[in-house]
MMTF fields as JSON, N, C-alpha, C and O atoms, coordinates in Angstrom:
{
  "mmtfVersion": "1.0.0",
  "mmtfProducer": "UNKNOWN",
  "numBonds": 475,
  "numAtoms": 476,
  "numGroups": 119,
  "numChains": 1,
  "numModels": 1,
  "chainsPerModel": [1],
  "groupsPerChain": [119],
  "chainIdList": ["A"],
  "bondAtomList": [4, 2, 8, 6, 12, 10, 16, 14, 20, 18, 24, 22, 28, 26, 32, 30, 36, 34, 40, 38, 44, 42, 48, 46, 52, 50, 56, 54, 60, 58, 64, 62, 68, 66, 72, 70, 76, 74, 80, 78, 84, 82, 88, 86, 92, 90, 96, 94, 100, 98, 104, 102, 108, 106, 112, 110, 116, 114, 120, 118, 124, 122, 128, 126, 132, 130, 136, 134, 140, 138, 144, 142, 148, 146, 152, 150, 156, 154, 160, 158, 164, 162, 168, 166, 172, 170, 176, 174, 180, 178, 184, 182, 188, 186, 192, 190, 196, 194, 200, 198, 204, 202, 208, 206, 212, 210, 216, 214, 220, 218, 224, 222, 228, 226, 232, 230, 236, 234, 240, 238, 244, 242, 248, 246, 252, 250, 256, 254, 260, 258, 264, 262, 268, 266, 272, 270, 276, 274, 280, 278, 284, 282, 288, 286, 292, 290, 296, 294, 300, 298, 304, 302, 308, 306, 312, 310, 316, 314, 320, 318, 324, 322, 328, 326, 332, 330, 336, 334, 340, 338, 344, 342, 348, 346, 352, 350, 356, 354, 360, 358, 364, 362, 368, 366, 372, 370, 376, 374, 380, 378, 384, 382, 388, 386, 392, 390, 396, 394, 400, 398, 404, 402, 408, 406, 412, 410, 416, 414, 420, 418, 424, 422, 428, 426, 432, 430, 436, 434, 440, 438, 444, 442, 448, 446, 452, 450, 456, 454, 460, 458, 464, 462, 468, 466, 472, 470],
  "bondOrderList": [1, 1, 1, 1, 1, 1, 1, 1, 1, 1, 1, 1, 1, 1, 1, 1, 1, 1, 1, 1, 1, 1, 1, 1, 1, 1, 1, 1, 1, 1, 1, 1, 1, 1, 1, 1, 1, 1, 1, 1, 1, 1, 1, 1, 1, 1, 1, 1, 1, 1, 1, 1, 1, 1, 1, 1, 1, 1, 1, 1, 1, 1, 1, 1, 1, 1, 1, 1, 1, 1, 1, 1, 1, 1, 1, 1, 1, 1, 1, 1, 1, 1, 1, 1, 1, 1, 1, 1, 1, 1, 1, 1, 1, 1, 1, 1, 1, 1, 1, 1, 1, 1, 1, 1, 1, 1, 1, 1, 1, 1, 1, 1, 1, 1, 1, 1, 1, 1],
  "groupList": [{"groupName": "MET", "atomNameList": ["N", "CA", "C", "O"], "elementList": ["N", "C", "C", "O"], "formalChargeList": [0, 0, 0, 0], "bondAtomList": [1, 0, 2, 1, 3, 2], "bondOrderList": [1, 1, 2], "singleLetterCode": "M", "chemCompType": "L-PEPTIDE LINKING"}, {"groupName": "SER", "atomNameList": ["N", "CA", "C", "O"], "elementList": ["N", "C", "C", "O"], "formalChargeList": [0, 0, 0, 0], "bondAtomList": [1, 0, 2, 1, 3, 2], "bondOrderList": [1, 1, 2], "singleLetterCode": "S", "chemCompType": "L-PEPTIDE LINKING"}, {"groupName": "ASP", "atomNameList": ["N", "CA", "C", "O"], "elementList": ["N", "C", "C", "O"], "formalChargeList": [0, 0, 0, 0], "bondAtomList": [1, 0, 2, 1, 3, 2], "bondOrderList": [1, 1, 2], "singleLetterCode": "D", "chemCompType": "L-PEPTIDE LINKING"}, {"groupName": "GLU", "atomNameList": ["N", "CA", "C", "O"], "elementList": ["N", "C", "C", "O"], "formalChargeList": [0, 0, 0, 0], "bondAtomList": [1, 0, 2, 1, 3, 2], "bondOrderList": [1, 1, 2], "singleLetterCode": "E", "chemCompType": "L-PEPTIDE LINKING"}, {"groupName": "LEU", "atomNameList": ["N", "CA", "C", "O"], "elementList": ["N", "C", "C", "O"], "formalChargeList": [0, 0, 0, 0], "bondAtomList": [1, 0, 2, 1, 3, 2], "bondOrderList": [1, 1, 2], "singleLetterCode": "L", "chemCompType": "L-PEPTIDE LINKING"}, {"groupName": "PHE", "atomNameList": ["N", "CA", "C", "O"], "elementList": ["N", "C", "C", "O"], "formalChargeList": [0, 0, 0, 0], "bondAtomList": [1, 0, 2, 1, 3, 2], "bondOrderList": [1, 1, 2], "singleLetterCode": "F", "chemCompType": "L-PEPTIDE LINKING"}, {"groupName": "ARG", "atomNameList": ["N", "CA", "C", "O"], "elementList": ["N", "C", "C", "O"], "formalChargeList": [0, 0, 0, 0], "bondAtomList": [1, 0, 2, 1, 3, 2], "bondOrderList": [1, 1, 2], "singleLetterCode": "R", "chemCompType": "L-PEPTIDE LINKING"}, {"groupName": "ILE", "atomNameList": ["N", "CA", "C", "O"], "elementList": ["N", "C", "C", "O"], "formalChargeList": [0, 0, 0, 0], "bondAtomList": [1, 0, 2, 1, 3, 2], "bondOrderList": [1, 1, 2], "singleLetterCode": "I", "chemCompType": "L-PEPTIDE LINKING"}, {"groupName": "LYS", "atomNameList": ["N", "CA", "C", "O"], "elementList": ["N", "C", "C", "O"], "formalChargeList": [0, 0, 0, 0], "bondAtomList": [1, 0, 2, 1, 3, 2], "bondOrderList": [1, 1, 2], "singleLetterCode": "K", "chemCompType": "L-PEPTIDE LINKING"}, {"groupName": "ALA", "atomNameList": ["N", "CA", "C", "O"], "elementList": ["N", "C", "C", "O"], "formalChargeList": [0, 0, 0, 0], "bondAtomList": [1, 0, 2, 1, 3, 2], "bondOrderList": [1, 1, 2], "singleLetterCode": "A", "chemCompType": "L-PEPTIDE LINKING"}, {"groupName": "PRO", "atomNameList": ["N", "CA", "C", "O"], "elementList": ["N", "C", "C", "O"], "formalChargeList": [0, 0, 0, 0], "bondAtomList": [1, 0, 2, 1, 3, 2], "bondOrderList": [1, 1, 2], "singleLetterCode": "P", "chemCompType": "L-PEPTIDE LINKING"}, {"groupName": "ASN", "atomNameList": ["N", "CA", "C", "O"], "elementList": ["N", "C", "C", "O"], "formalChargeList": [0, 0, 0, 0], "bondAtomList": [1, 0, 2, 1, 3, 2], "bondOrderList": [1, 1, 2], "singleLetterCode": "N", "chemCompType": "L-PEPTIDE LINKING"}, {"groupName": "GLY", "atomNameList": ["N", "CA", "C", "O"], "elementList": ["N", "C", "C", "O"], "formalChargeList": [0, 0, 0, 0], "bondAtomList": [1, 0, 2, 1, 3, 2], "bondOrderList": [1, 1, 2], "singleLetterCode": "G", "chemCompType": "PEPTIDE LINKING"}, {"groupName": "GLN", "atomNameList": ["N", "CA", "C", "O"], "elementList": ["N", "C", "C", "O"], "formalChargeList": [0, 0, 0, 0], "bondAtomList": [1, 0, 2, 1, 3, 2], "bondOrderList": [1, 1, 2], "singleLetterCode": "Q", "chemCompType": "L-PEPTIDE LINKING"}, {"groupName": "THR", "atomNameList": ["N", "CA", "C", "O"], "elementList": ["N", "C", "C", "O"], "formalChargeList": [0, 0, 0, 0], "bondAtomList": [1, 0, 2, 1, 3, 2], "bondOrderList": [1, 1, 2], "singleLetterCode": "T", "chemCompType": "L-PEPTIDE LINKING"}, {"groupName": "TYR", "atomNameList": ["N", "CA", "C", "O"], "elementList": ["N", "C", "C", "O"], "formalChargeList": [0, 0, 0, 0], "bondAtomList": [1, 0, 2, 1, 3, 2], "bondOrderList": [1, 1, 2], "singleLetterCode": "Y", "chemCompType": "L-PEPTIDE LINKING"}, {"groupName": "HIS", "atomNameList": ["N", "CA", "C", "O"], "elementList": ["N", "C", "C", "O"], "formalChargeList": [0, 0, 0, 0], "bondAtomList": [1, 0, 2, 1, 3, 2], "bondOrderList": [1, 1, 2], "singleLetterCode": "H", "chemCompType": "L-PEPTIDE LINKING"}, {"groupName": "VAL", "atomNameList": ["N", "CA", "C", "O"], "elementList": ["N", "C", "C", "O"], "formalChargeList": [0, 0, 0, 0], "bondAtomList": [1, 0, 2, 1, 3, 2], "bondOrderList": [1, 1, 2], "singleLetterCode": "V", "chemCompType": "L-PEPTIDE LINKING"}],
  "groupTypeList": [0, 1, 2, 3, 4, 1, 3, 5, 3, 6, 1, 7, 8, 6, 3, 7, 2, 9, 5, 0, 8, 10, 2, 11, 3, 10, 1, 10, 1, 6, 2, 4, 4, 12, 2, 8, 8, 2, 3, 13, 8, 1, 6, 12, 8, 8, 8, 1, 9, 12, 14, 3, 9, 9, 12, 8, 1, 9, 13, 1, 15, 8, 14, 12, 16, 4, 17, 6, 4, 9, 17, 6, 14, 6, 8, 4, 3, 9, 2, 14, 17, 5, 3, 16, 6, 1, 14, 1, 7, 1, 8, 4, 3, 9, 13, 4, 3, 9, 3, 8, 9, 9, 8, 13, 9, 12, 5, 10, 7, 7, 12, 15, 17, 7, 2, 7, 13, 1, 4],
  "groupIdList": [1, 2, 3, 4, 5, 6, 7, 8, 9, 10, 11, 12, 13, 14, 15, 16, 17, 18, 19, 20, 21, 22, 23, 24, 25, 26, 27, 28, 29, 30, 31, 32, 33, 34, 35, 36, 37, 38, 39, 40, 41, 42, 43, 44, 45, 46, 47, 48, 49, 50, 51, 52, 53, 54, 55, 56, 57, 58, 59, 60, 61, 62, 63, 64, 65, 66, 67, 68, 69, 70, 71, 72, 73, 74, 75, 76, 77, 78, 79, 80, 81, 82, 83, 84, 85, 86, 87, 88, 89, 90, 91, 92, 93, 94, 95, 96, 97, 98, 99, 100, 101, 102, 103, 104, 105, 106, 107, 108, 109, 110, 111, 112, 113, 114, 115, 116, 117, 118, 119],
  "secStructList": [7, 2, 2, 2, 2, 2, 2, 2, 2, 2, 2, 2, 2, 2, 2, 2, 2, 2, 2, 2, 7, 6, 6, 1, 7, 7, 7, 4, 4, 4, 7, 1, 1, 7, 7, 2, 2, 2, 2, 2, 2, 2, 2, 2, 2, 2, 2, 2, 1, 7, 5, 7, 6, 6, 1, 7, 5, 4, 4, 4, 4, 1, 1, 1, 3, 3, 3, 3, 3, 3, 3, 3, 1, 1, 6, 6, 1, 7, 7, 3, 3, 3, 3, 3, 3, 3, 7, 7, 1, 7, 2, 2, 2, 2, 2, 2, 2, 2, 2, 2, 2, 2, 2, 2, 6, 6, 7, 7, 3, 3, 3, 3, 3, 3, 3, 3, 3, 3, 7],
  "xCoordList": [149.489, 150.389, 150.484, 150.413, 150.646, 150.76, 149.433, 149.424, 148.301, 146.998, 146.851, 146.353, 147.287, 147.214, 148.111, 147.736, 149.292, 150.221, 149.667, 149.749, 149.107, 148.555, 147.337, 147.148, 146.518, 145.367, 145.839, 145.258, 146.894, 147.471, 147.997, 147.767, 148.704, 149.231, 148.103, 148.2, 147.029, 145.9, 145.232, 144.855, 145.087, 144.431, 145.288, 144.758, 146.596, 147.491, 147.435, 147.418, 147.406, 147.318, 146.025, 146.032, 144.912, 143.631, 143.678, 143.163, 144.293, 144.391, 145.226, 144.863, 146.334, 147.187, 146.444, 146.491, 145.753, 144.973, 143.866, 143.614, 143.207, 142.135, 142.686, 142.016, 143.894, 144.499, 144.929, 144.705, 145.552, 146.056, 144.925, 145.009, 143.878, 142.762, 141.46, 140.816, 141.048, 139.847, 138.566, 137.576, 138.544, 137.332, 137.199, 136.092, 138.316, 138.286, 138.43, 139.129, 137.761, 137.935, 139.271, 139.654, 139.99, 141.217, 140.895, 139.917, 141.74, 141.468, 141.828, 142.852, 140.997, 141.282, 142.503, 143.088, 142.903, 144.063, 145.364, 146.386, 145.343, 146.552, 146.667, 147.509, 145.843, 145.878, 147.234, 147.737, 147.82, 149.157, 149.222, 150.161, 148.252, 148.315, 147.319, 147.348, 146.451, 145.516, 144.336, 143.682, 144.031, 142.906, 141.65, 141.333, 140.939, 139.809, 138.609, 137.894, 138.368, 137.175, 137.233, 136.248, 138.378, 138.505, 138.382, 137.788, 138.949, 138.889, 137.45, 137.032, 136.692, 135.304, 134.467, 133.6, 134.715, 133.975, 134.26, 133.342, 135.53, 135.883, 135.357, 134.955, 135.352, 134.809, 133.302, 132.748, 132.645, 131.208, 130.878, 129.873, 131.706, 131.488, 131.71, 130.997, 132.706, 132.965, 131.779, 131.4, 131.198, 130.094, 128.858, 128.073, 128.672, 127.475, 127.64, 126.687, 128.817, 129.038, 128.245, 128.138, 127.685, 126.861, 127.708, 128.921, 127.055, 127.757, 127.403, 126.406, 128.22, 127.984, 126.842, 126.446, 126.325, 125.179, 125.517, 124.63, 126.761, 127.153, 127.186, 127.378, 127.004, 126.993, 128.348, 128.472, 129.354, 130.669, 130.857, 130.359, 131.58, 131.761, 132.725, 133.544, 132.609, 133.5, 134.927, 135.872, 135.087, 136.418, 137.189, 138.416, 136.504, 137.192, 137.81, 138.681, 137.376, 137.926, 138.751, 138.829, 139.362, 140.183, 141.469, 141.98, 141.982, 143.212, 142.963, 142.038, 143.763, 143.645, 143.46, 143.703, 143.023, 142.87, 141.59, 141.128, 141.039, 139.926, 140.509, 140.987, 140.463, 141.071, 139.959, 139.012, 140.086, 139.135, 139.873, 140.89, 139.338, 139.946, 138.979, 137.762, 139.529, 138.74, 138.856, 139.943, 137.731, 137.752, 136.797, 135.893, 137.019, 136.183, 136.017, 136.862, 134.919, 134.736, 135.21, 135.547, 135.237, 135.721, 136.677, 136.712, 137.446, 138.439, 137.821, 138.291, 136.797, 136.182, 134.895, 133.801, 135.045, 133.901, 134.242, 135.411, 133.217, 133.442, 133.926, 133.531, 134.782, 135.304, 134.206, 133.302, 134.307, 133.416, 134.268, 135.38, 133.758, 134.505, 134.281, 133.144, 135.376, 135.333, 136.015, 137.165, 135.31, 135.869, 136.15, 135.365, 137.286, 137.664, 138.241, 139.109, 137.755, 138.304, 139.323, 139.01, 140.534, 141.609, 142.009, 141.987, 142.37, 142.831, 144.344, 144.908, 144.992, 146.442, 146.871, 146.19, 147.998, 148.502, 149.419, 149.814, 149.751, 150.594, 149.719, 148.776, 150.028, 149.251, 149.415, 148.446, 150.619, 150.868, 150.129, 149.519, 150.186, 149.48, 147.967, 147.275, 147.463, 146.034, 145.639, 144.571, 146.494, 146.214, 146.191, 145.317, 147.146, 147.178, 145.952, 145.393, 145.532, 144.321, 143.097, 142.239, 143.021, 141.882, 141.852, 140.783, 143.01, 143.067, 142.644, 141.93, 143.079, 142.697, 141.189, 140.542, 140.634, 139.193, 138.389, 137.322, 138.892, 138.196, 138.168, 137.151, 139.262, 139.296, 138.361, 137.713, 138.29, 137.371, 135.915, 135.03, 135.662, 134.304, 133.864, 132.73, 134.753, 134.364, 134.818, 134.253, 135.822, 136.374, 137.811, 138.736, 138.015, 139.361, 140.32, 141.536, 139.783, 140.643, 140.614, 139.56, 141.796, 141.929, 142.655, 143.827, 141.952, 142.518, 143.592, 144.742, 143.214, 144.147, 143.581, 142.415, 144.435, 144.016, 143.489, 144.203, 142.247, 141.667, 142.162, 142.617, 142.067, 142.395, 142.671, 142.095, 143.559, 143.79, 143.717, 144.539, 142.72, 142.541, 142.871, 142.521, 143.54, 143.78, 142.53, 141.846, 142.24, 141.077, 141.489, 140.646],
  "yCoordList": [154.213, 153.299, 151.973, 150.902, 152.053, 150.82, 150.061, 148.832, 150.793, 150.129, 149.333, 148.207, 149.925, 149.229, 147.994, 146.944, 148.128, 147.01, 145.891, 144.718, 146.249, 145.217, 144.546, 143.339, 145.307, 144.716, 143.789, 142.726, 144.193, 143.348, 142.041, 140.967, 142.131, 140.934, 140.0, 138.784, 140.574, 139.748, 139.078, 137.908, 139.82, 139.232, 138.12, 137.096, 138.313, 137.275, 136.046, 134.919, 136.252, 135.151, 134.363, 133.132, 135.079, 134.402, 133.618, 132.502, 134.195, 133.503, 132.232, 131.197, 132.304, 131.129, 130.065, 128.887, 130.467, 129.516, 128.889, 127.689, 129.689, 129.165, 128.178, 127.205, 128.419, 127.514, 126.21, 125.127, 126.324, 125.141, 124.285, 123.057, 124.908, 124.18, 124.718, 125.548, 124.274, 124.849, 124.532, 125.245, 123.478, 123.124, 123.86, 123.994, 124.341, 124.97, 126.473, 126.988, 127.173, 128.625, 128.879, 128.08, 129.946, 130.251, 130.586, 131.272, 130.086, 130.312, 131.74, 132.255, 132.397, 133.777, 133.895, 134.974, 132.804, 132.879, 133.005, 133.398, 132.676, 132.752, 134.083, 134.226, 135.045, 136.369, 137.021, 136.924, 137.672, 138.232, 139.351, 139.398, 140.25, 141.393, 141.308, 142.157, 140.323, 140.143, 141.089, 141.274, 141.694, 142.614, 141.786, 141.467, 141.441, 140.515, 141.11, 140.381, 142.401, 142.999, 142.917, 142.548, 143.257, 143.186, 141.743, 141.476, 140.817, 139.406, 138.904, 138.162, 139.3, 138.856, 139.444, 138.762, 140.698, 141.312, 140.58, 140.293, 140.278, 139.629, 138.196, 137.714, 137.505, 136.154, 136.181, 135.285, 137.173, 137.309, 137.501, 136.979, 138.239, 138.435, 137.136, 136.848, 136.339, 135.075, 134.129, 133.454, 134.077, 133.16, 133.556, 132.692, 134.844, 135.281, 135.202, 135.458, 134.855, 134.753, 133.583, 132.538, 133.758, 132.719, 131.567, 131.691, 130.453, 129.296, 129.118, 129.658, 128.362, 128.127, 127.135, 126.467, 127.041, 126.177, 124.703, 123.906, 124.345, 122.955, 122.543, 121.363, 123.473, 123.147, 123.303, 123.085, 123.669, 123.875, 125.359, 126.193, 125.681, 127.089, 127.734, 127.062, 129.027, 129.763, 129.688, 129.811, 129.487, 129.416, 128.204, 128.255, 127.122, 125.933, 126.115, 125.335, 127.131, 127.381, 128.656, 129.292, 129.044, 130.25, 130.033, 130.954, 128.826, 128.541, 127.41, 126.618, 127.342, 126.278, 126.827, 128.003, 125.942, 126.309, 125.711, 124.654, 126.406, 125.902, 125.533, 126.395, 124.244, 123.733, 123.368, 122.666, 123.852, 123.515, 122.699, 123.127, 121.521, 120.626, 120.378, 120.4, 120.143, 119.697, 118.179, 117.64, 117.485, 116.027, 115.402, 116.061, 114.098, 113.345, 111.919, 111.402, 111.299, 109.885, 108.991, 107.828, 109.535, 108.808, 109.693, 110.907, 109.092, 109.854, 110.904, 112.042, 110.556, 111.483, 112.058, 111.804, 112.812, 113.413, 114.864, 115.218, 115.695, 117.104, 117.199, 116.414, 118.172, 118.366, 118.817, 119.566, 118.348, 118.745, 119.412, 118.962, 120.479, 121.179, 120.462, 120.235, 120.112, 119.474, 120.413, 120.799, 120.785, 121.684, 120.908, 120.056, 121.221, 120.577, 121.631, 122.411, 121.65, 122.549, 121.779, 120.747, 122.283, 121.649, 122.535, 123.76, 121.932, 122.695, 122.864, 123.499, 122.313, 122.406, 123.819, 124.481, 124.271, 125.589, 125.519, 126.549, 124.31, 124.112, 123.929, 123.137, 124.658, 124.533, 123.146, 122.564, 122.625, 121.312, 120.225, 119.336, 120.301, 119.326, 119.422, 118.405, 120.642, 120.844, 120.25, 119.651, 120.414, 119.85, 118.326, 117.694, 117.736, 116.279, 115.749, 114.718, 116.459, 116.069, 116.141, 115.258, 117.193, 117.365, 116.262, 115.74, 115.905, 114.837, 113.506, 112.727, 113.249, 112.022, 112.0, 110.967, 113.138, 113.229, 113.053, 112.439, 113.584, 113.441, 111.978, 111.498, 111.282, 109.863, 109.047, 108.113, 109.402, 108.7, 109.013, 108.2, 110.186, 110.582, 109.976, 110.182, 109.233, 108.56, 109.241, 108.989, 110.097, 110.752, 110.259, 110.844, 109.185, 108.628, 109.482, 109.349, 110.361, 111.168, 112.618, 113.249, 113.126, 114.523, 115.242, 114.972, 116.164, 116.863, 117.859, 117.75, 118.823, 119.866, 120.615, 120.458, 121.434, 122.274, 123.584, 124.28, 123.914, 125.164, 126.328, 127.343, 126.167, 127.281, 126.754, 125.752, 127.441, 127.182, 128.526, 129.409, 128.682, 129.933, 129.721, 128.693, 130.684, 130.646, 131.101, 132.029, 130.437, 130.824, 131.745, 132.178],
  "zCoordList": [77.154, 76.473, 77.23, 76.628, 78.562, 79.338, 79.359, 79.437, 79.288, 79.242, 77.947, 77.956, 76.835, 75.553, 75.557, 75.037, 76.145, 76.206, 77.08, 76.717, 78.224, 79.107, 78.472, 78.624, 77.77, 77.074, 75.957, 75.74, 75.249, 74.206, 74.805, 74.249, 75.942, 76.595, 77.016, 76.849, 77.565, 77.991, 76.788, 76.857, 75.691, 74.517, 73.909, 73.478, 73.871, 73.357, 74.253, 73.76, 75.557, 76.51, 76.294, 76.314, 76.086, 75.842, 74.536, 74.465, 73.5, 72.213, 72.335, 71.778, 73.053, 73.239, 74.027, 73.674, 75.097, 75.89, 75.053, 75.157, 74.229, 73.381, 72.357, 72.013, 71.869, 70.898, 71.553, 71.011, 72.731, 73.414, 73.981, 73.949, 74.495, 75.102, 74.53, 75.171, 73.34, 72.728, 73.486, 73.318, 74.325, 75.056, 76.38, 76.902, 76.934, 78.254, 78.158, 77.286, 79.065, 79.177, 79.883, 80.738, 79.565, 80.282, 81.731, 82.028, 82.624, 84.045, 84.431, 83.984, 85.263, 85.643, 86.55, 86.645, 87.223, 88.107, 87.319, 87.882, 86.024, 85.209, 84.474, 83.588, 84.826, 84.205, 84.495, 85.614, 83.513, 83.673, 84.698, 85.493, 84.7, 85.596, 86.742, 87.633, 86.749, 87.84, 87.799, 88.825, 86.67, 86.558, 86.3, 85.154, 87.37, 87.306, 86.583, 85.896, 86.716, 86.112, 84.591, 83.952, 84.007, 82.551, 82.071, 81.027, 82.843, 82.475, 82.511, 81.623, 83.524, 83.629, 82.502, 81.957, 82.147, 81.042, 79.738, 78.969, 79.487, 78.228, 78.196, 77.137, 79.339, 79.359, 79.16, 78.524, 79.682, 79.485, 78.019, 77.537, 77.309, 75.873, 75.114, 74.153, 75.544, 74.879, 75.028, 74.071, 76.211, 76.454, 75.671, 75.279, 75.436, 74.726, 73.209, 72.473, 72.74, 71.296, 70.741, 71.383, 69.536, 68.925, 68.429, 68.262, 68.2, 67.676, 66.215, 65.736, 65.515, 64.099, 63.928, 64.883, 62.739, 62.459, 62.683, 62.987, 62.54, 62.717, 64.181, 64.477, 65.098, 66.514, 67.174, 68.379, 66.422, 67.006, 67.25, 66.494, 68.313, 68.632, 67.644, 67.017, 67.523, 66.629, 67.136, 66.358, 68.426, 69.016, 68.489, 68.405, 68.133, 67.673, 66.285, 65.898, 65.529, 64.208, 64.159, 63.108, 65.256, 65.249, 64.466, 63.829, 64.515, 63.8, 62.819, 62.994, 61.822, 60.847, 59.446, 59.176, 58.564, 57.163, 56.591, 57.021, 55.625, 54.83, 53.471, 52.734, 53.149, 51.92, 50.942, 51.297, 49.705, 48.64, 47.585, 47.038, 47.316, 46.339, 45.185, 45.367, 44.005, 42.856, 42.827, 42.62, 43.035, 43.147, 42.136, 41.622, 41.856, 40.926, 41.438, 42.168, 41.043, 41.366, 40.221, 40.443, 38.982, 37.808, 37.019, 37.219, 36.128, 35.374, 34.461, 34.433, 33.728, 32.775, 33.354, 32.851, 34.387, 35.067, 35.378, 35.531, 35.47, 35.824, 37.273, 38.135, 37.507, 38.857, 39.813, 39.441, 41.042, 42.125, 43.19, 43.468, 43.788, 44.833, 46.16, 46.575, 46.813, 48.132, 49.114, 48.907, 50.19, 51.2, 52.476, 52.892, 53.086, 54.349, 55.282, 54.889, 56.522, 57.541, 58.358, 58.951, 58.382, 59.125, 60.29, 60.175, 61.402, 62.556, 62.539, 63.431, 61.551, 61.447, 61.045, 60.262, 61.584, 61.216, 59.995, 59.449, 59.575, 58.401, 57.163, 57.177, 56.097, 54.858, 54.238, 53.749, 54.257, 53.67, 54.444, 53.85, 55.765, 56.592, 56.38, 56.335, 56.253, 56.005, 54.655, 54.527, 53.655, 52.334, 52.392, 51.798, 53.102, 53.214, 53.954, 53.578, 55.012, 55.74, 54.826, 54.857, 54.017, 53.111, 52.058, 51.739, 51.518, 50.526, 51.135, 50.502, 52.352, 53.045, 53.309, 53.136, 53.729, 53.995, 52.711, 52.728, 51.6, 50.319, 49.88, 49.379, 50.064, 49.699, 50.583, 50.112, 51.87, 52.771, 52.435, 52.699, 51.855, 51.484, 50.151, 49.72, 49.504, 48.268, 46.997, 45.932, 47.078, 45.895, 45.703, 46.266, 44.914, 44.776, 43.947, 44.08, 43.093, 42.221, 42.69, 42.753, 43.019, 43.431, 42.31, 42.043, 41.65, 40.502, 40.894, 40.467, 41.704, 42.105, 43.304, 43.664, 43.912, 45.034, 44.455, 43.734, 44.771, 44.286, 45.125, 44.597, 46.446, 47.333, 48.734, 49.158, 49.447, 50.867, 51.566, 51.319, 52.45, 53.187, 54.65, 55.23, 55.241, 56.677, 57.41, 56.979, 58.524, 59.328, 60.446, 61.232]
}
């Protein structure tokens, strides 16, 4: 029971560190219980994880939302699906970021939100 609890605490600590500093690995000196072997094993697994095709690590998309919008360039045109990945944890903020990105991409008319998925 205590092993499961300590492993849970370590995993939560790693998740928080990954969220707060997505570019840096969590430092082993900040480990809650000081169990270096488990920390080294888990860090080794993180380093061997593959990266996405876009060149960004999977760790950078652990939090946030994938927003799908129906957009148009003209009023009487068929809707086009526009996808935007947001790092925001707020759905409303992610939607606003996606709408702003769609307008910058050349889609002045945003019809409606198709879907917002948590990452």
